[in-house]
N, C-alpha and C positions, 0 to 999 in steps of 0.2 A: 926768556926766549920761549915762544910757544912751540908746541909739537903737534904733529898729526899722528893719530893711531888708526891703522887700517885693519879691520877685522872682517874675515869672510865667514858667512853663515851658510849652512846647508839646511834648507827646510825639508820637511817630509815631502814626498812626491805630491805635487798639486797644492801645497800649502804655503807657497811663497808669499802671497798677498796677506795671509793671516800672520805670518812671521813678521812681515814689514809693519803691519799694524801694531803688533806687540812691541817691536823695537821703538816705533814712534811714541807709543804710550809710555814706555819706560822713560824715554828721554824727556817727554813733556812733564810727566809727573815728578820725576826725581832730579832731572838735570839742573833746574834752577837752584836747588839746595846743595849741590855737590861742589865743594870748593875746587876751583880751578877748571871746571868743565865749561867750555865756551860754546858748545853745540856740536851737532853731528848731522850728517846727511846720509841717507840710505839709498843705494843704487842697486838696480837689478843687473845681474850679469847676463849679457846678451846671449852668449852661447851655452848657458846652463839654466834651464827653466826653473830650477829649484834653489838657485844660489842668489845671495845678496851680499853686498859689500857695504860696510859702514865706515865712513871716514869721520872721525871725531877730532876736535881741536881742544887742546888743553893748555893751560898756562905754563905747565912744566911737567917733566917726566916724574918728578917727585910727587906732585899732586895727583897725577894719574895713578901712580903706584899705590898711594895712600887710599885713594877711592876704591881701587880694586881690592885691596886688603880689607877695607871696611865692609865692602859688599860680600866678600867671602866669609868674613867673621859673622855677619848678621844673617847670612843665608839668603 
């Protein structure tokens, strides 16, 4: 069963576009090689000029947890 993971990011004041670009770059560069990662979409938060919300889809909670553990271990 697939899952959706929702993460809210708070950019530095005035840096929301830069953060969105960084998030897209990470997803493009690393997403295809991450087991279980099906993709993500980044949305701007309408009432917060520095906030973003990423909605990512994963094959399973276990694969998402393993990917997070690997990312934390590798820095």
